SENU-472863 format. One record per residue (C-alpha): z, y, x; residue number from 1. Coordinates in steps of 0.5 Angstrom, whole numbers, m for minus. Example, Ala and Ser with C-alpha at 12.3 -4.5 7.8 and 13.67 -1.06 7.14 Angstrom:
% SENU-472863
<<16,m9,25>,1>
<<14,m2,27>,2>
END
This chain:
% SENU-472863
<<m246,6,m258>,1>
<<m250,8,m252>,2>
<<m249,4,m246>,3>
<<m247,11,m241>,4>
<<m241,12,m246>,5>
<<m238,5,m245>,6>
<<m239,5,m238>,7>
<<m236,12,m237>,8>
<<m230,9,m241>,9>
<<m229,4,m236>,10>
<<m230,8,m230>,11>
<<m225,13,m233>,12>
<<m220,7,m234>,13>
<<m221,4,m227>,14>
<<m219,11,m224>,15>
<<m213,12,m228>,16>
<<m210,5,m226>,17>
<<m212,6,m219>,18>
<<m210,13,m218>,19>
<<m203,12,m222>,20>
<<m200,8,m215>,21>
<<m201,15,m212>,22>
<<m197,19,m217>,23>
<<m190,21,m217>,24>
<<m185,22,m223>,25>
<<m184,28,m225>,26>
<<m178,33,m225>,27>
<<m173,34,m231>,28>
<<m175,41,m231>,29>
<<m183,40,m231>,30>
<<m182,34,m236>,31>
<<m179,39,m241>,32>
<<m184,45,m239>,33>
<<m190,40,m241>,34>
<<m187,38,m247>,35>
<<m186,45,m249>,36>
<<m193,47,m247>,37>
<<m196,41,m252>,38>
<<m192,43,m258>,39>
<<m194,51,m257>,40>
<<m201,48,m256>,41>
<<m201,44,m262>,42>
<<m198,50,m266>,43>
<<m204,54,m264>,44>
<<m209,49,m265>,45>
<<m206,48,m272>,46>
<<m207,55,m274>,47>
<<m214,55,m272>,48>
<<m215,49,m277>,49>
<<m212,53,m283>,50>
<<m218,58,m283>,51>
<<m223,52,m284>,52>
<<m224,48,m290>,53>
<<m227,42,m293>,54>
<<m229,36,m288>,55>
<<m229,42,m282>,56>
<<m222,43,m283>,57>
<<m220,35,m283>,58>
<<m224,34,m277>,59>
<<m220,40,m274>,60>
<<m214,37,m276>,61>
<<m216,30,m273>,62>
<<m218,34,m266>,63>
<<m211,38,m266>,64>
<<m207,31,m267>,65>
<<m211,27,m263>,66>
<<m210,32,m257>,67>
<<m203,33,m258>,68>
<<m202,25,m258>,69>
<<m206,24,m252>,70>
<<m202,30,m248>,71>
<<m196,27,m250>,72>
<<m198,20,m248>,73>
<<m201,23,m241>,74>
<<m194,27,m240>,75>
<<m190,20,m241>,76>
<<m195,17,m236>,77>
<<m194,22,m231>,78>
<<m187,22,m232>,79>
<<m186,14,m232>,80>
<<m191,13,m227>,81>
<<m192,5,m229>,82>
<<m198,1,m231>,83>
<<m195,0,m238>,84>
<<m195,8,m239>,85>
<<m202,9,m236>,86>
<<m204,4,m241>,87>
<<m201,7,m247>,88>
<<m204,14,m245>,89>
<<m211,10,m245>,90>
<<m210,7,m252>,91>
<<m207,14,m255>,92>
<<m214,17,m252>,93>
<<m218,11,m255>,94>
<<m215,12,m262>,95>
<<m215,20,m262>,96>
<<m223,19,m261>,97>
<<m223,14,m266>,98>
<<m220,19,m271>,99>
<<m224,25,m270>,100>
<<m230,21,m270>,101>
<<m229,17,m276>,102>
<<m227,24,m279>,103>
<<m234,27,m277>,104>
<<m238,21,m280>,105>
<<m235,24,m287>,106>
<<m241,29,m286>,107>
<<m246,23,m287>,108>
<<m247,19,m293>,109>
<<m250,12,m295>,110>
<<m252,7,m289>,111>
<<m252,13,m284>,112>
<<m244,14,m285>,113>
<<m243,6,m285>,114>
<<m247,6,m278>,115>
<<m243,12,m276>,116>
<<m236,9,m277>,117>
<<m238,2,m274>,118>
<<m240,6,m268>,119>
<<m234,10,m268>,120>
<<m230,3,m268>,121>
<<m234,0,m263>,122>
<<m233,6,m258>,123>
<<m225,5,m260>,124>
<<m225,m3,m259>,125>
<<m229,m2,m252>,126>
<<m224,3,m249>,127>
<<m218,m1,m251>,128>
<<m221,m7,m248>,129>
<<m223,m4,m242>,130>
<<m215,m1,m242>,131>
<<m212,m8,m243>,132>
<<m217,m11,m238>,133>
<<m215,m6,m233>,134>
<<m208,m7,m234>,135>
<<m208,m14,m233>,136>
<<m212,m14,m227>,137>
<<m207,m9,m224>,138>
<<m201,m13,m226>,139>
<<m205,m19,m223>,140>
<<m207,m15,m216>,141>
<<m200,m13,m215>,142>
<<m197,m20,m216>,143>
<<m202,m23,m211>,144>
<<m200,m18,m206>,145>
<<m193,m20,m206>,146>
<<m194,m28,m207>,147>
<<m198,m34,m203>,148>
<<m205,m36,m203>,149>
<<m204,m40,m209>,150>
<<m201,m34,m213>,151>
<<m207,m30,m211>,152>
<<m212,m35,m213>,153>
<<m208,m35,m220>,154>
<<m209,m27,m220>,155>
<<m216,m28,m219>,156>
<<m217,m32,m225>,157>
<<m213,m28,m229>,158>
<<m217,m22,m227>,159>
<<m223,m26,m229>,160>
<<m221,m28,m236>,161>
<<m219,m21,m237>,162>
<<m226,m18,m236>,163>
<<m229,m24,m240>,164>
<<m224,m22,m246>,165>
<<m226,m15,m245>,166>
<<m233,m17,m245>,167>
<<m233,m21,m251>,168>
<<m229,m15,m255>,169>
<<m234,m10,m254>,170>
<<m240,m15,m255>,171>
<<m237,m17,m262>,172>
<<m236,m9,m264>,173>
<<m243,m8,m262>,174>
<<m246,m14,m266>,175>
<<m242,m11,m272>,176>
<<m246,m4,m271>,177>
<<m253,m8,m270>,178>
<<m251,m12,m276>,179>
<<m249,m5,m280>,180>
<<m256,m2,m278>,181>
<<m260,m8,m281>,182>
<<m257,m6,m288>,183>
<<m262,0,m288>,184>
<<m267,m5,m289>,185>
<<m269,m10,m294>,186>
<<m272,m17,m295>,187>
<<m275,m20,m289>,188>
<<m274,m14,m285>,189>
<<m267,m15,m286>,190>
<<m267,m22,m285>,191>
<<m271,m21,m278>,192>
<<m266,m15,m276>,193>
<<m260,m20,m277>,194>
<<m263,m26,m273>,195>
<<m265,m21,m268>,196>
<<m258,m18,m267>,197>
<<m255,m25,m267>,198>
<<m259,m27,m262>,199>
<<m258,m21,m258>,200>
<<m251,m22,m258>,201>
<<m250,m29,m258>,202>
<<m248,m31,m265>,203>
<<m252,m37,m266>,204>
END
């Protein structure tokens, strides 16, 4: 998975949680209007998919379902205005993106398809890890703002642990991608490729 993509995910996650504190909950009418709009748009997207066939149809269906799922989660996040709801919206986005990416991999075959699937999974893991990390950090910071110096130190430690957990999850996912790419090789070249991956991702 390209580094700029992972970085973009992390930035988006950070903005989601920092902006959340300023957001307001929705009125009942706005919430209902939002749900109605999502339903109407999903039906429209589904109609477009019906004109397609094969894997193009599968990708289109995955995109339509993913778009609906993300829109509903975003609506709930705006309505509830809680860290948990914002976290769930980011998880919905990660899962929707993975679902679409996985369907697109079906256009490939052999090792190229395997690598494609591993990269898609790595992106999902990275997005979820960042979302989880930011939620923990946000909760720790909120707690620190209300408590003593000792608790603030604990909050700082919790934030560091959250970042470390996210880093480990992403490193493991990227290692799986690198190892899958080695399967396109054979003999000594494959062994060398695997060993290099282990060294690079600290798996020795």
